[in-house]
Residue frames as qw, qx, qy, qz and C-alpha x, y, z in Angstrom:
[[0.372, 0.122, 0.687, 0.612, 140.10, 113.16, 220.92],
 [0.245, 0.308, -0.048, -0.918, 138.50, 115.86, 218.80],
 [0.501, 0.418, 0.748, -0.123, 135.09, 114.87, 217.44],
 [0.155, 0.427, -0.392, -0.800, 134.73, 115.53, 213.71],
 [0.816, 0.354, 0.140, -0.435, 132.44, 114.35, 210.90],
 [0.363, -0.287, 0.815, 0.348, 133.50, 111.32, 208.89],
 [0.131, 0.324, 0.820, 0.453, 130.44, 111.18, 206.63],
 [0.256, 0.325, 0.209, -0.886, 127.72, 113.62, 205.57],
 [0.167, 0.362, 0.870, 0.290, 124.40, 112.60, 204.04],
 [0.172, -0.067, -0.132, -0.974, 122.13, 115.21, 202.49],
 [0.326, 0.383, 0.753, -0.425, 118.41, 115.31, 203.25],
 [0.352, 0.421, -0.297, -0.782, 117.78, 116.63, 199.75],
 [0.854, 0.265, 0.326, -0.307, 115.37, 114.49, 197.73],
 [0.623, -0.158, 0.643, 0.417, 117.12, 111.98, 195.44],
 [0.495, 0.576, 0.562, 0.329, 115.28, 113.28, 192.38],
 [0.015, 0.986, 0.131, -0.101, 116.23, 116.92, 192.99],
 [0.658, 0.174, 0.024, 0.732, 119.13, 118.85, 191.47],
 [0.168, -0.900, -0.185, 0.358, 120.00, 122.25, 192.92],
 [0.583, 0.415, 0.194, 0.671, 121.46, 124.76, 190.48],
 [0.221, -0.826, -0.153, 0.495, 122.83, 128.07, 191.71],
 [0.562, 0.450, 0.358, 0.595, 123.40, 130.50, 188.85],
 [0.143, -0.722, -0.061, 0.674, 124.80, 134.03, 188.72],
 [0.622, 0.598, 0.421, 0.280, 123.93, 135.24, 185.20],
 [0.320, 0.790, -0.025, 0.522, 125.67, 138.59, 185.69],
 [0.544, -0.365, -0.370, 0.659, 127.81, 140.68, 188.02],
 [0.021, 0.424, 0.179, 0.887, 125.96, 143.90, 187.25],
 [0.314, -0.588, -0.680, 0.306, 124.30, 145.63, 190.20],
 [0.011, 0.776, 0.190, 0.601, 122.68, 148.99, 190.87],
 [0.597, -0.801, 0.032, -0.033, 123.93, 148.90, 194.49],
 [0.549, 0.549, -0.482, 0.407, 127.53, 149.26, 195.64],
 [0.747, -0.653, -0.026, -0.123, 127.56, 147.81, 199.15],
 [0.009, -0.802, 0.584, -0.127, 130.94, 148.09, 200.87],
 [0.535, -0.323, 0.765, -0.153, 130.77, 144.43, 201.97],
 [0.828, 0.409, -0.082, -0.376, 129.75, 143.04, 198.58],
 [0.885, -0.103, 0.397, 0.219, 131.30, 139.70, 197.61],
 [0.208, -0.562, 0.473, 0.646, 134.43, 140.41, 195.53],
 [0.091, -0.054, 0.769, 0.631, 133.56, 140.73, 191.86],
 [0.167, 0.507, 0.840, -0.095, 129.78, 140.65, 192.34],
 [0.210, 0.884, 0.337, -0.247, 129.21, 144.24, 191.16],
 [0.378, -0.435, 0.395, 0.715, 132.16, 144.92, 188.87],
 [0.537, 0.675, 0.135, -0.488, 130.04, 144.77, 185.72],
 [0.067, 0.542, -0.713, -0.440, 132.57, 142.93, 183.53],
 [0.056, 0.133, 0.971, 0.191, 130.15, 140.02, 183.05],
 [0.433, 0.072, -0.001, -0.899, 126.92, 141.57, 181.72],
 [0.715, 0.150, 0.544, -0.413, 123.72, 139.58, 181.44],
 [0.429, 0.036, 0.806, 0.407, 123.61, 136.93, 178.67],
 [0.331, 0.419, -0.148, -0.832, 122.28, 138.24, 175.38],
 [0.417, 0.131, -0.768, -0.467, 121.77, 135.09, 173.30],
 [0.580, -0.163, 0.490, -0.629, 118.70, 133.98, 175.23],
 [0.901, 0.205, -0.164, -0.347, 117.72, 131.22, 172.78],
 [0.580, 0.411, -0.668, 0.221, 121.16, 129.64, 173.12],
 [0.144, -0.338, 0.689, -0.625, 121.01, 129.81, 176.92],
 [0.764, -0.025, 0.255, -0.591, 117.58, 128.18, 177.00],
 [0.866, 0.307, -0.363, -0.155, 118.65, 125.40, 174.62],
 [0.390, 0.427, -0.723, 0.378, 121.82, 124.71, 176.61],
 [0.371, -0.259, 0.600, -0.660, 119.97, 124.62, 179.93],
 [0.866, 0.081, 0.057, -0.491, 117.29, 122.31, 178.57],
 [0.775, 0.354, -0.523, 0.024, 119.93, 119.94, 177.24],
 [0.122, 0.403, -0.737, 0.528, 121.86, 119.94, 180.52],
 [0.584, -0.143, 0.464, -0.650, 118.66, 119.17, 182.45],
 [0.890, 0.206, -0.210, -0.347, 117.83, 116.37, 180.01],
 [0.548, 0.376, -0.708, 0.240, 121.15, 114.70, 180.86],
 [0.164, -0.261, 0.697, -0.648, 120.38, 114.90, 184.55],
 [0.786, 0.006, 0.094, -0.611, 116.97, 113.33, 183.93],
 [0.754, 0.289, -0.582, -0.091, 118.84, 110.27, 182.67],
 [0.374, 0.141, -0.786, 0.473, 120.12, 109.68, 186.21],
 [0.341, -0.543, -0.761, 0.106, 116.75, 110.24, 187.86],
 [0.119, -0.352, -0.251, 0.894, 116.89, 113.99, 188.48],
 [0.084, 0.529, 0.689, 0.489, 113.47, 115.15, 187.35],
 [0.200, -0.929, -0.310, -0.010, 112.97, 118.18, 189.60],
 [0.568, 0.269, -0.081, 0.773, 115.20, 121.22, 189.52],
 [0.283, -0.883, -0.258, 0.271, 115.63, 124.06, 192.00],
 [0.543, 0.446, 0.075, 0.708, 117.31, 126.95, 190.19],
 [0.350, -0.798, -0.236, 0.430, 118.54, 129.72, 192.47],
 [0.493, 0.622, 0.182, 0.581, 119.27, 132.83, 190.43],
 [0.414, -0.770, -0.124, 0.469, 121.47, 135.55, 191.93],
 [0.478, 0.836, 0.018, 0.268, 124.11, 137.94, 190.62],
 [0.014, -0.171, -0.306, -0.936, 125.02, 140.76, 190.61],
 [0.429, 0.262, 0.435, -0.747, 121.41, 141.78, 190.57],
 [0.298, 0.153, 0.891, 0.306, 119.45, 139.23, 188.51],
 [0.295, 0.738, 0.562, -0.232, 116.40, 141.44, 187.96],
 [0.062, 0.744, -0.257, -0.613, 118.58, 143.71, 185.80],
 [0.224, -0.078, 0.856, 0.458, 118.68, 140.92, 183.18],
 [0.465, 0.238, -0.089, -0.848, 116.04, 141.93, 180.63],
 [0.623, 0.112, -0.662, -0.401, 115.49, 138.31, 179.53],
 [0.144, -0.178, 0.850, -0.475, 114.98, 136.89, 183.02],
 [0.658, 0.187, 0.376, -0.626, 111.24, 136.43, 182.49],
 [0.739, 0.435, -0.367, -0.361, 111.73, 134.73, 179.13],
 [0.277, 0.381, -0.867, 0.163, 114.32, 132.35, 180.57],
 [0.319, -0.054, 0.770, -0.550, 112.11, 131.34, 183.50],
 [0.729, 0.302, 0.144, -0.597, 109.00, 130.87, 181.36],
 [0.664, 0.464, -0.532, -0.247, 110.84, 128.75, 178.80],
 [0.164, 0.321, -0.895, 0.262, 112.64, 126.52, 181.30],
 [0.445, 0.029, 0.660, -0.605, 109.40, 125.87, 183.20],
 [0.725, 0.311, -0.182, -0.587, 107.60, 124.77, 180.02],
 [0.758, 0.315, -0.562, -0.101, 109.75, 121.66, 179.60],
 [0.471, 0.141, -0.742, 0.457, 110.87, 120.89, 183.14],
 [0.567, -0.714, -0.411, -0.027, 109.63, 120.63, 186.71],
 [0.455, 0.307, -0.242, 0.800, 111.43, 123.72, 188.00],
 [0.394, -0.827, -0.355, 0.188, 111.24, 125.69, 191.23],
 [0.433, 0.588, -0.040, 0.682, 112.72, 129.18, 190.84],
 [0.476, -0.729, -0.258, 0.419, 114.33, 131.10, 193.68],
 [0.370, 0.755, 0.033, 0.541, 115.49, 134.67, 193.18],
 [0.569, -0.501, -0.231, 0.610, 118.15, 136.30, 195.37],
 [0.255, 0.655, 0.293, 0.648, 117.64, 140.02, 194.82],
 [0.185, -0.096, -0.363, 0.908, 117.88, 143.45, 196.40],
 [0.085, 0.642, 0.747, -0.149, 114.25, 143.97, 195.39],
 [0.109, -0.473, -0.021, 0.874, 114.90, 147.43, 193.96],
 [0.037, 0.235, 0.678, 0.696, 112.95, 147.02, 190.73],
 [0.332, -0.155, 0.013, -0.930, 109.71, 149.00, 190.56],
 [0.513, 0.118, 0.671, -0.522, 106.45, 147.84, 192.06],
 [0.714, 0.475, -0.100, -0.504, 105.12, 147.56, 188.50],
 [0.392, 0.467, -0.786, -0.101, 107.95, 145.15, 187.61],
 [0.138, -0.121, 0.916, -0.356, 107.12, 142.90, 190.56],
 [0.615, 0.302, 0.427, -0.590, 103.43, 142.92, 189.75],
 [0.667, 0.536, -0.315, -0.411, 104.16, 142.00, 186.12],
 [0.570, 0.428, -0.701, 0.021, 106.80, 139.31, 186.72],
 [0.345, -0.433, 0.673, -0.490, 106.35, 138.16, 190.31],
 [0.900, 0.030, 0.172, -0.399, 104.10, 135.22, 189.32],
 [0.767, 0.468, -0.439, 0.021, 107.08, 133.57, 187.57],
 [0.200, 0.476, -0.713, 0.475, 109.13, 133.33, 190.76],
 [0.716, -0.368, -0.584, -0.104, 108.38, 130.69, 193.39],
 [0.675, -0.582, -0.246, 0.381, 110.65, 131.91, 196.17],
 [0.268, 0.826, -0.096, 0.486, 112.07, 135.41, 196.67],
 [0.701, -0.420, -0.238, 0.525, 115.04, 135.88, 198.96],
 [0.173, 0.889, 0.104, 0.411, 115.15, 139.65, 199.28],
 [0.630, -0.197, -0.290, 0.693, 118.27, 141.12, 200.86],
 [0.063, -0.962, -0.212, -0.162, 117.75, 144.49, 202.48],
 [0.610, 0.098, -0.161, 0.770, 120.80, 146.75, 202.57],
 [0.215, -0.805, -0.422, 0.358, 120.09, 149.53, 205.04],
 [0.280, -0.516, 0.167, 0.792, 122.62, 151.98, 203.62],
 [0.020, 0.157, -0.572, -0.805, 121.18, 151.80, 200.09],
 [0.090, -0.379, -0.881, -0.269, 117.77, 150.16, 200.12],
 [0.363, -0.290, -0.028, -0.885, 114.39, 151.84, 200.50],
 [0.120, -0.003, 0.902, -0.415, 112.78, 150.16, 203.49],
 [0.555, 0.347, 0.357, -0.666, 109.18, 151.00, 202.58],
 [0.606, 0.454, -0.467, -0.456, 109.78, 149.72, 199.04],
 [0.174, 0.244, -0.950, 0.092, 111.25, 146.48, 200.42],
 [0.335, 0.167, 0.748, -0.548, 108.13, 145.98, 202.54],
 [0.608, 0.446, 0.028, -0.656, 105.84, 146.72, 199.60],
 [0.491, 0.407, -0.714, -0.291, 107.62, 144.20, 197.35],
 [0.021, 0.103, -0.957, 0.272, 107.51, 141.53, 200.06],
 [0.464, 0.284, 0.545, -0.638, 103.79, 142.10, 200.60],
 [0.610, 0.458, -0.296, -0.575, 103.15, 141.83, 196.84],
 [0.391, 0.304, -0.862, -0.105, 104.95, 138.49, 196.62],
 [0.182, 0.039, 0.857, -0.480, 103.17, 137.22, 199.70],
 [0.570, 0.379, 0.284, -0.672, 99.81, 138.09, 198.13],
 [0.594, 0.443, -0.531, -0.411, 100.86, 136.18, 195.00],
 [0.964, -0.188, 0.044, -0.181, 101.21, 133.10, 197.21],
 [0.681, 0.504, -0.437, 0.301, 104.99, 132.99, 197.03],
 [0.760, -0.469, -0.216, 0.394, 107.53, 132.16, 199.71],
 [0.243, 0.831, -0.089, 0.492, 109.16, 135.45, 200.64],
 [0.718, -0.480, -0.207, 0.460, 112.07, 136.06, 202.99],
 [0.175, 0.917, -0.132, 0.333, 113.60, 139.43, 203.72],
 [0.816, -0.244, -0.196, 0.486, 117.12, 139.18, 205.06],
 [0.059, -0.991, 0.092, -0.077, 118.60, 142.28, 206.65],
 [0.753, 0.290, -0.291, 0.514, 122.37, 142.48, 206.20],
 [0.533, -0.814, -0.162, 0.167, 123.69, 143.54, 209.58],
 [0.514, 0.623, -0.136, 0.574, 126.19, 146.22, 208.62],
 [0.605, -0.456, -0.372, 0.537, 128.34, 147.06, 211.63],
 [0.256, 0.123, 0.058, 0.957, 128.86, 150.57, 210.24],
 [0.392, -0.236, -0.058, -0.887, 125.15, 151.28, 210.84],
 [0.185, -0.080, -0.964, 0.174, 124.16, 148.54, 213.25],
 [0.192, 0.335, 0.614, -0.688, 121.31, 150.28, 215.06],
 [0.465, 0.346, -0.228, -0.782, 119.69, 151.25, 211.77],
 [0.403, 0.106, -0.867, -0.273, 119.70, 147.57, 210.82],
 [0.067, -0.230, -0.875, 0.421, 118.06, 146.58, 214.10],
 [0.298, 0.391, 0.268, -0.828, 115.51, 149.36, 213.67],
 [0.426, 0.244, -0.562, -0.666, 114.77, 148.14, 210.13],
 [0.253, -0.100, -0.962, 0.001, 113.86, 144.69, 211.45],
 [0.041, 0.402, 0.694, -0.595, 111.45, 146.15, 213.99],
 [0.310, 0.382, -0.094, -0.865, 109.99, 148.57, 211.43],
 [0.374, 0.089, -0.781, -0.492, 109.20, 145.68, 209.07],
 [0.141, -0.249, -0.925, 0.251, 107.46, 143.77, 211.85],
 [0.103, 0.492, 0.498, -0.707, 105.21, 146.72, 212.61],
 [0.295, 0.554, -0.095, -0.772, 104.54, 148.07, 209.12],
 [0.106, 0.107, -0.864, -0.480, 104.15, 145.08, 206.80],
 [0.681, -0.053, -0.116, -0.721, 100.65, 144.01, 205.79],
 [0.948, -0.017, -0.272, -0.162, 101.59, 140.34, 206.02],
 [0.594, -0.648, 0.476, -0.023, 103.77, 138.15, 208.21],
 [0.842, 0.455, -0.280, 0.077, 106.53, 136.84, 205.96],
 [0.858, -0.225, -0.144, 0.438, 109.95, 135.54, 206.99],
 [0.060, 0.946, -0.246, 0.202, 112.42, 138.07, 208.40],
 [0.909, -0.167, -0.082, 0.374, 116.02, 137.02, 208.91],
 [0.061, -0.951, 0.292, 0.086, 119.33, 138.70, 209.66],
 [0.926, 0.130, -0.004, 0.353, 122.86, 137.86, 208.58],
 [0.423, -0.714, 0.204, 0.519, 126.30, 139.19, 209.27],
 [0.586, 0.801, -0.111, -0.048, 128.42, 140.62, 206.49],
 [0.860, -0.032, 0.064, 0.506, 131.89, 139.66, 205.34],
 [0.121, -0.931, 0.091, 0.332, 134.21, 142.56, 205.96],
 [0.730, 0.631, -0.118, 0.234, 136.57, 143.25, 203.02],
 [0.770, -0.152, -0.168, 0.596, 140.27, 143.23, 203.82],
 [0.271, 0.466, 0.024, 0.842, 140.52, 146.91, 203.00],
 [0.464, -0.784, -0.246, -0.331, 138.30, 147.66, 206.00],
 [0.762, -0.371, -0.204, 0.490, 141.37, 147.06, 208.15],
 [0.376, 0.203, 0.057, 0.902, 142.78, 150.25, 206.65],
 [0.246, -0.654, -0.315, -0.642, 139.52, 152.10, 207.29],
 [0.681, -0.620, -0.363, 0.144, 139.73, 151.20, 210.97],
 [0.605, -0.241, -0.077, 0.755, 143.04, 153.00, 211.19],
 [0.190, 0.267, 0.250, 0.911, 142.26, 155.98, 208.94],
 [0.349, -0.518, -0.310, -0.716, 138.70, 156.66, 210.10],
 [0.140, -0.225, 0.711, -0.651, 138.81, 155.15, 213.55],
 [0.770, -0.054, -0.131, -0.623, 135.87, 152.87, 212.67],
 [0.260, -0.264, 0.911, -0.182, 135.57, 149.54, 214.48],
 [0.675, 0.107, -0.436, -0.586, 133.87, 146.81, 212.46],
 [0.226, 0.090, -0.945, 0.217, 134.38, 144.05, 215.03],
 [0.580, -0.471, -0.475, -0.465, 131.18, 142.51, 216.41],
 [0.300, -0.432, 0.580, -0.622, 130.41, 142.76, 220.10],
 [0.054, 0.045, 0.984, -0.166, 129.16, 139.71, 222.00],
 [0.402, 0.452, 0.499, -0.620, 125.66, 141.18, 221.98],
 [0.483, 0.549, -0.314, -0.605, 125.79, 141.65, 218.23],
 [0.178, 0.255, -0.934, -0.174, 127.03, 138.09, 217.71],
 [0.215, 0.233, 0.878, -0.358, 124.12, 136.74, 219.71],
 [0.465, 0.537, 0.170, -0.683, 121.69, 138.88, 217.70],
 [0.448, 0.483, -0.585, -0.474, 122.99, 137.43, 214.42],
 [0.016, -0.146, 0.987, -0.058, 123.18, 133.87, 215.77],
 [0.331, 0.456, 0.752, -0.342, 119.41, 133.93, 216.32],
 [0.116, -0.085, 0.500, 0.854, 118.95, 134.75, 212.67],
 [0.136, -0.496, -0.747, -0.422, 115.21, 134.11, 212.32],
 [0.011, 0.029, 0.338, -0.941, 113.39, 137.21, 213.56],
 [0.587, 0.212, 0.274, -0.732, 109.86, 136.44, 212.33],
 [0.158, 0.064, 0.947, 0.273, 107.96, 133.52, 210.83],
 [0.422, -0.194, -0.425, -0.777, 104.66, 133.41, 208.95],
 [0.657, -0.215, 0.354, -0.630, 101.55, 132.18, 210.74],
 [0.457, -0.075, 0.885, -0.045, 100.79, 128.44, 211.15],
 [0.655, 0.581, 0.372, -0.308, 98.09, 128.90, 208.50],
 [0.355, 0.775, -0.429, -0.299, 100.78, 129.89, 205.96],
 [0.141, -0.405, 0.902, 0.058, 102.69, 126.68, 206.65],
 [0.579, 0.255, 0.739, -0.230, 99.51, 124.65, 206.23],
 [0.590, 0.732, 0.091, -0.329, 98.76, 126.30, 202.90],
 [0.405, 0.747, -0.519, -0.092, 102.34, 125.71, 201.73],
 [0.762, -0.365, 0.528, -0.088, 102.83, 122.21, 203.15],
 [0.884, 0.454, 0.078, 0.077, 103.70, 121.04, 199.63],
 [0.257, 0.837, -0.434, 0.210, 107.03, 122.86, 200.03],
 [0.477, -0.525, 0.670, -0.216, 107.91, 120.47, 202.84],
 [0.879, 0.115, 0.452, -0.098, 106.71, 117.30, 201.09],
 [0.724, 0.680, -0.040, 0.107, 108.58, 118.30, 197.91],
 [0.803, -0.186, -0.046, 0.565, 111.78, 119.01, 199.85],
 [0.289, 0.704, 0.058, 0.646, 111.96, 122.71, 199.02],
 [0.318, -0.717, 0.313, -0.536, 111.72, 123.48, 202.75],
 [0.781, -0.038, -0.596, 0.185, 113.65, 121.26, 205.16],
 [0.598, -0.798, -0.043, -0.069, 114.00, 121.32, 208.93],
 [0.471, -0.665, 0.485, 0.318, 117.65, 120.40, 208.51],
 [0.528, 0.696, -0.350, -0.337, 119.88, 119.99, 205.46],
 [0.626, 0.375, -0.682, 0.047, 122.04, 116.98, 206.28],
 [0.856, -0.502, 0.067, -0.101, 122.94, 114.31, 208.80],
 [0.268, 0.714, -0.619, 0.186, 126.56, 114.07, 209.90],
 [0.939, -0.238, -0.227, 0.102, 128.08, 110.83, 211.17],
 [0.150, -0.896, 0.374, -0.186, 130.71, 111.82, 213.73],
 [0.444, 0.475, -0.736, 0.188, 133.99, 110.18, 214.66],
 [0.256, -0.222, 0.771, -0.539, 132.50, 109.03, 217.97],
 [0.005, 0.204, 0.967, 0.151, 129.80, 107.07, 216.11],
 [0.179, 0.591, 0.570, -0.542, 126.98, 109.49, 216.87],
 [0.269, 0.491, 0.557, 0.614, 124.85, 111.25, 214.28],
 [0.063, -0.515, -0.296, 0.802, 123.93, 114.93, 214.24],
 [0.357, 0.761, 0.514, 0.172, 121.30, 116.79, 212.24],
 [0.379, -0.267, 0.103, 0.880, 122.89, 119.82, 210.59],
 [0.276, 0.866, 0.394, -0.133, 121.24, 123.03, 209.44],
 [0.485, 0.807, 0.005, 0.336, 122.58, 125.91, 207.37],
 [0.194, 0.783, -0.411, 0.425, 126.20, 126.76, 208.20],
 [0.854, -0.509, 0.078, -0.080, 126.48, 124.11, 210.99],
 [0.906, 0.070, -0.007, 0.417, 129.78, 122.81, 209.64],
 [0.346, 0.630, -0.116, 0.686, 131.26, 126.29, 209.28],
 [0.428, -0.753, 0.122, -0.484, 130.12, 127.34, 212.76],
 [0.896, -0.416, 0.151, -0.015, 131.52, 124.15, 214.30],
 [0.009, -0.756, 0.621, 0.207, 134.78, 124.43, 212.33],
 [0.728, -0.003, 0.686, -0.004, 133.98, 121.08, 210.67],
 [0.634, 0.726, 0.097, -0.247, 134.30, 122.31, 207.09],
 [0.048, -0.667, 0.691, 0.276, 137.61, 120.65, 206.14],
 [0.885, 0.220, 0.347, -0.218, 136.95, 118.09, 203.43],
 [0.305, 0.707, -0.580, -0.265, 140.14, 117.99, 201.37],
 [0.064, 0.278, -0.956, -0.067, 140.54, 114.47, 199.97],
 [0.494, 0.229, 0.700, -0.462, 136.91, 113.56, 200.65],
 [0.085, 0.247, 0.799, 0.541, 134.61, 112.18, 197.95],
 [0.206, 0.393, 0.341, -0.828, 131.80, 114.69, 197.36],
 [0.384, 0.495, 0.765, 0.148, 128.60, 114.49, 195.33],
 [0.131, 0.697, -0.044, -0.704, 129.03, 117.97, 193.99],
 [0.201, 0.315, -0.684, -0.627, 128.01, 117.80, 190.35],
 [0.210, -0.223, -0.939, -0.156, 125.45, 115.11, 191.21],
 [0.173, -0.647, -0.682, 0.293, 123.30, 116.83, 193.85],
 [0.021, 0.939, 0.180, -0.293, 124.15, 120.42, 193.02],
 [0.632, 0.261, 0.199, 0.702, 126.12, 122.63, 190.65],
 [0.128, -0.799, -0.125, 0.574, 127.16, 126.27, 190.53],
 [0.550, 0.528, 0.352, 0.543, 127.33, 128.45, 187.43],
 [0.299, -0.600, -0.122, 0.732, 129.15, 131.73, 187.88],
 [0.268, 0.796, 0.015, -0.542, 129.18, 134.89, 185.78],
 [0.043, 0.535, -0.687, -0.490, 131.61, 133.37, 183.27],
 [0.805, 0.197, -0.252, -0.500, 129.26, 130.44, 182.57],
 [0.348, 0.333, -0.869, 0.112, 131.54, 127.71, 183.91],
 [0.836, -0.361, -0.226, -0.347, 129.82, 124.77, 185.62],
 [0.391, 0.321, -0.712, 0.486, 131.71, 124.04, 188.85],
 [0.462, -0.583, -0.600, 0.295, 131.20, 124.08, 192.59],
 [0.103, -0.979, -0.118, -0.131, 130.80, 127.44, 194.33],
 [0.611, -0.660, 0.283, 0.333, 134.34, 126.87, 195.61],
 [0.313, 0.745, -0.478, -0.346, 135.59, 126.64, 192.01],
 [0.495, -0.232, 0.836, 0.052, 136.05, 122.87, 192.26],
 [0.395, 0.224, -0.660, -0.599, 135.73, 121.06, 188.95],
 [0.723, 0.005, 0.490, -0.487, 132.88, 118.54, 188.78],
 [0.901, 0.345, -0.069, -0.252, 132.12, 115.27, 186.95],
 [0.865, -0.270, 0.299, 0.298, 135.59, 113.99, 187.86],
 [0.631, 0.654, 0.117, 0.401, 137.17, 116.35, 185.30],
 [0.521, -0.398, -0.053, 0.753, 140.05, 118.81, 185.44],
 [0.039, 0.070, 0.290, 0.954, 138.24, 121.43, 183.38],
 [0.297, 0.422, 0.570, -0.640, 134.78, 123.04, 183.33],
 [0.229, 0.500, 0.703, 0.451, 131.99, 122.96, 180.78],
 [0.005, -0.218, -0.104, 0.971, 130.53, 126.36, 179.93],
 [0.307, 0.571, 0.734, -0.204, 126.78, 126.89, 179.64],
 [0.216, 0.800, 0.034, -0.558, 127.28, 130.01, 177.49],
 [0.182, -0.391, 0.710, 0.556, 129.21, 128.30, 174.69],
 [0.641, 0.356, -0.227, -0.641, 127.68, 127.69, 171.27],
 [0.583, 0.247, -0.760, -0.143, 129.10, 124.15, 171.15],
 [0.392, -0.341, 0.652, -0.553, 127.85, 123.21, 174.64],
 [0.881, 0.079, 0.190, -0.425, 125.32, 120.62, 173.46],
 [0.811, 0.448, -0.376, 0.000, 127.91, 118.89, 171.28],
 [0.372, 0.496, -0.653, 0.435, 130.63, 118.83, 173.94],
 [0.493, -0.426, 0.450, -0.610, 128.66, 118.23, 177.17],
 [0.838, 0.033, -0.534, -0.107, 129.50, 114.53, 177.53],
 [0.193, -0.589, 0.569, -0.540, 129.79, 113.81, 181.24],
 [0.596, -0.178, -0.776, 0.105, 129.94, 111.00, 183.75],
 [0.452, -0.707, 0.023, -0.543, 128.03, 111.78, 186.93],
 [0.788, -0.089, -0.496, 0.354, 130.64, 110.67, 189.42],
 [0.491, -0.835, -0.138, 0.208, 131.71, 112.04, 192.83],
 [0.383, 0.798, -0.246, 0.395, 134.49, 114.61, 192.93],
 [0.740, -0.273, -0.331, 0.518, 137.58, 114.31, 195.11],
 [0.131, -0.984, -0.121, -0.008, 137.82, 117.60, 197.00],
 [0.698, 0.251, -0.126, 0.659, 141.03, 119.56, 196.50],
 [0.075, -0.784, 0.008, -0.616, 140.09, 122.65, 198.50],
 [0.251, 0.221, -0.691, 0.641, 141.58, 123.38, 201.95],
 [0.132, 0.297, 0.726, -0.606, 138.15, 124.15, 203.40],
 [0.021, 0.534, 0.727, 0.432, 134.51, 124.54, 202.35],
 [0.041, -0.198, -0.290, 0.935, 133.15, 128.05, 202.82],
 [0.398, -0.120, -0.426, -0.804, 129.83, 127.61, 200.98],
 [0.494, -0.099, 0.589, -0.631, 126.96, 126.80, 203.34],
 [0.855, 0.236, 0.017, -0.462, 124.85, 124.83, 200.81],
 [0.699, 0.447, -0.558, -0.028, 127.80, 122.76, 199.61],
 [0.111, -0.398, 0.808, -0.421, 128.80, 121.68, 203.11],
 [0.680, 0.037, 0.512, -0.524, 125.50, 119.74, 203.11],
 [0.728, 0.406, -0.433, -0.343, 126.17, 117.83, 199.89],
 [0.974, -0.203, 0.101, -0.028, 126.69, 114.10, 200.48],
 [0.393, 0.712, -0.547, 0.197, 130.37, 113.36, 201.09],
 [0.909, -0.417, 0.019, 0.010, 132.54, 110.87, 202.92],
 [0.116, -0.799, 0.589, 0.031, 136.11, 110.56, 204.10],
 [0.810, 0.283, -0.508, -0.076, 137.90, 107.60, 202.49],
 [0.848, -0.515, 0.125, -0.004, 139.10, 104.97, 204.97]]
């Protein structure tokens, strides 16, 4: 009999809500493997900053009513640093709430920008794109954030079209950075149109076994033990976890699961399950709709509230109840770890 999960329990703190927000799909890079729609530019950064701040504060106040008093907001895009009001948003939200800000960015803004605004960000997840990024600039930005006492991770996207350059970039960072911050690697999702490129250009984007093993061991460098001691509050607060969830399996055993475990094990089929999406985490895409990253409606509704709407405060009347999953499979790593169970 095939062993599969029948229940998943998050290790996320009960008082924490994770919010992943893409305020725009504007980007100054044009990576061939970019997530569809993420750099089309048809959803520019929000302009009515006062409205956005008011709506966010109200939404967070509703979550406080159910015991969520700490918020981890992960801001991506597009390229979030192209939003001119990013600093104002972060400053304002932090004034009234216990907020931890993560920024997923290509790090291309000037050194001056990072020195001026870096103190506002708690965690920078800097993706390095070998074909378009400036490696020395990436290192400089990472060193600046490290010196500001922030958690900094540089993730090299392992582009099969320039694989050796990606490997070389990892080694170059190890040798040329002033500080020892996190270095990780990740594979890229090949667009469907690359199948045509294989035929026309004779380019093979399939990973070799050696390349798969290189990506599987994704962590290429860690900070020193002293760094972990200085930042031990990240572990006690739940911002850093050794594993993201505990899965109860059909054979009665339990397994600790880390990022992408369920996807790697082909265990990510939850259609019909009850899921705490909307209770433990939400996703806000470029259009402002509050859903799951999969597009699943939350709060037990068949429609989405929109954080960009002028009537949001008047209309945001929700019940924080589990959602019955309607998707054929879960392809979002963070959402596979949200508490969920299969009805008997």
